[in-house]
C-alpha positions in Angstrom: 0.0 0.0 0.0 2.8 2.4 0.9 4.5 1.6 -2.5 1.3 2.3 -4.3 1.0 5.7 -2.5 4.5 6.6 -3.5 3.9 5.7 -7.1 0.7 7.8 -7.2 2.5 10.8 -5.6 5.4 10.5 -8.1 2.9 10.3 -11.0 1.0 13.4 -9.7 4.2 15.4 -9.3 5.5 14.4 -12.8 2.1 15.1 -14.4 1.9 18.5 -12.7 5.5 19.3 -13.9 4.7 18.2 -17.4 1.5 20.3 -17.6 3.4 23.3 -16.3 6.0 22.9 -19.0 3.3 22.4 -21.6 1.6 25.6 -20.6 4.7 27.4 -21.5 4.3 26.4 -25.2 2.1 28.4 -27.6 1.2 27.1 -31.0 -0.2 29.0 -33.9 0.2 30.2 -37.5 1.0 33.4 -39.3 2.3 35.2 -42.3 3.3 38.5 -43.7 4.8 40.7 -46.4 8.4 41.4 -47.2 10.3 43.9 -49.3 13.6 42.4 -50.5 16.7 43.8 -52.2 20.2 42.7 -52.9 23.4 44.3 -51.7 26.1 43.9 -54.4 29.6 45.3 -55.1 29.1 46.4 -58.8 27.6 49.7 -59.6 23.9 49.8 -60.3 20.5 50.4 -58.7 19.0 47.8 -56.4 15.2 48.0 -56.2 13.1 46.3 -53.5 10.2 44.2 -54.6 7.4 42.7 -52.5 7.1 39.1 -51.5 5.4 37.1 -48.7 5.8 34.3 -46.1 3.4 32.0 -44.3 3.7 29.1 -42.0 3.4 27.6 -38.5 4.6 29.0 -35.2 5.8 27.6 -31.9 6.6 29.9 -29.0 8.1 28.9 -25.7 7.8 31.2 -22.7 11.0 31.1 -20.6 9.9 33.8 -18.1 7.9 37.0 -18.0 10.8 38.7 -19.7 12.0 36.2 -22.3 10.4 33.9 -24.8 11.6 31.9 -27.8 9.9 32.3 -31.2 10.4 29.4 -33.7 8.7 29.1 -37.1 8.5 26.9 -40.2 7.8 29.1 -43.2 7.4 29.1 -46.9 9.2 32.3 -48.1 9.0 34.1 -51.4 11.5 36.8 -52.1 11.9 39.0 -55.2 14.6 41.5 -56.1 15.4 43.8 -59.0 18.7 45.1 -60.4 19.2 47.9 -63.0 22.6 48.7 -64.4 24.1 50.3 -67.5 25.6 48.0 -70.1 27.0 50.4 -72.8 26.1 53.9 -74.1 22.4 54.5 -73.5 21.5 50.9 -73.0 20.8 49.1 -69.7 20.1 45.7 -68.2 17.3 44.9 -65.8 17.3 41.6 -63.8 14.3 40.5 -61.7 15.1 37.6 -59.5 12.6 35.3 -57.8 13.5 33.0 -54.9 11.4 30.4 -53.0 12.7 29.1 -49.7 11.8 26.9 -46.7 12.9 28.9 -43.7 13.1 28.0 -40.0 13.7 31.2 -37.9 14.8 30.8 -34.3 14.7 34.0 -32.1 15.2 34.9 -28.5 12.9 37.8 -27.5 13.0 40.2 -24.6 9.7 41.7 -23.3 10.0 45.4 -22.6 6.6 45.8 -20.8 6.0 42.5 -18.9 3.3 44.0 -16.6 1.3 45.7 -19.3 -1.7 43.9 -21.1 0.0 44.5 -24.5 3.6 43.4 -24.2 6.2 45.1 -26.4 9.3 43.1 -27.2 12.5 43.0 -29.2 14.4 40.0 -30.5 17.3 38.6 -32.4 18.0 35.3 -34.0 19.1 33.2 -36.9 17.2 31.4 -39.7 18.6 28.6 -41.9 16.9 28.6 -45.3 16.7 25.8 -48.0 16.2 26.9 -51.6 13.1 25.4 -53.4 13.4 27.4 -56.6 15.1 30.3 -58.2 14.5 32.1 -61.5 15.5 35.3 -63.2 14.0 37.6 -65.9 16.6 39.5 -68.0 15.6 42.6 -69.9 18.0 44.4 -72.2 16.8 47.9 -73.2 18.6 49.5 -76.2 18.6 53.2 -76.9 19.2 55.0 -80.2 22.9 55.5 -79.7 23.4 51.8 -79.4 22.3 51.1 -82.9 18.6 51.1 -82.5 15.8 51.0 -79.9 14.0 48.0 -78.5 13.8 45.5 -75.7 15.1 41.9 -75.5 13.8 39.7 -72.7 14.9 36.3 -71.5 13.7 34.1 -68.6 15.8 31.4 -67.1 16.3 29.3 -63.9 19.1 30.3 -61.6 21.4 27.3 -61.5 24.1 29.2 -59.5 22.1 30.0 -56.4 23.4 28.4 -53.2 21.0 25.7 -52.0 21.4 26.8 -48.3 21.6 30.2 -46.7 21.8 31.5 -43.1 19.9 34.7 -42.2 20.6 37.0 -39.2 17.5 38.9 -38.1 16.2 41.4 -35.6 12.6 42.2 -34.8 10.4 44.5 -32.7 6.8 43.8 -32.0 3.8 43.6 -29.7 1.8 40.8 -28.1 -1.9 41.6 -27.9 -4.1 39.2 -25.7 -7.6 38.3 -27.1 -10.7 38.0 -24.9 -11.6 34.7 -26.4 -8.1 33.3 -25.7 -4.8 33.4 -27.4 -2.7 36.3 -28.6 -2.0 38.3 -31.7 1.7 39.1 -32.4 2.5 42.0 -34.8 6.1 42.3 -35.8 8.4 44.4 -37.9 11.8 42.8 -38.7 15.0 43.2 -40.8 16.7 40.1 -42.3 20.3 40.0 -43.6 21.8 37.0 -45.4 25.2 35.9 -44.1 25.9 33.7 -47.1 26.3 35.0 -50.7 23.2 34.1 -52.7 25.2 33.0 -55.8 28.0 30.5 -56.2 31.3 32.1 -57.6 31.9 32.0 -61.3 34.5 33.4 -63.7 33.7 36.8 -65.3 32.3 37.2 -68.8 33.9 39.6 -71.2 30.7 41.5 -71.9 27.8 41.9 -69.5 28.3 38.9 -67.2 29.9 41.2 -64.6 26.3 42.1 -63.7 25.3 38.5 -62.9 28.6 36.7 -62.3 29.8 38.5 -59.2 29.5 36.3 -56.1 29.2 39.1 -53.5 25.4 39.3 -53.5 23.5 39.1 -50.3 19.7 39.3 -49.8 18.1 41.8 -47.4 14.5 42.1 -46.4 12.2 44.3 -44.4 9.2 42.2 -43.2 5.9 43.0 -41.5 4.2 39.9 -40.0 1.1 38.9 -38.0 0.7 35.6 -36.1 -1.9 34.1 -33.9 -0.8 31.8 -31.0 -2.8 29.9 -28.4 
């Protein structure tokens, strides 16, 4: 009888501990918009283009001040480059990237006692490339022997399959009366790995696309629901 009592007590303590740990987890889903642009060493104009992300969210509350934010996202990024080729002609390149990203962030709550909790966070996000493509547009002026446009679409075979993103964010947690929370966040993401694999220069215009020092950057606005 005494052994049975000890077993029941141990089970109750273990169950209570497990439930307390489980209550620290929050599960949900979310998505958002991003504006992405490339940072490159050659001269030219980098233009930010819109994209989006969507996926699942798991948060873990460490304390009233700290929580971990992890996600599994589908991420679409688009960028545009415009540079002179010769005389009055220029080249435009629009790149499209699709990724699976798994961001991991540690967040610090600035207002733990307020109903709506403001926070800042920093983290990393490994990314796996799903697809990459580019649209090339050559615009010729009169001084180049004529006027007109030549376009070409191709898959990007030189994109690195993996990348690592450093990110920082600021946001707010808003509790809902029916339960759960809404998180609204503004973040900046910077790739730590060059987007393209190195290649040898081309004697004409390949300097625009062959350079390897290209890193993706994004500003993102996201909203998630967790419960």
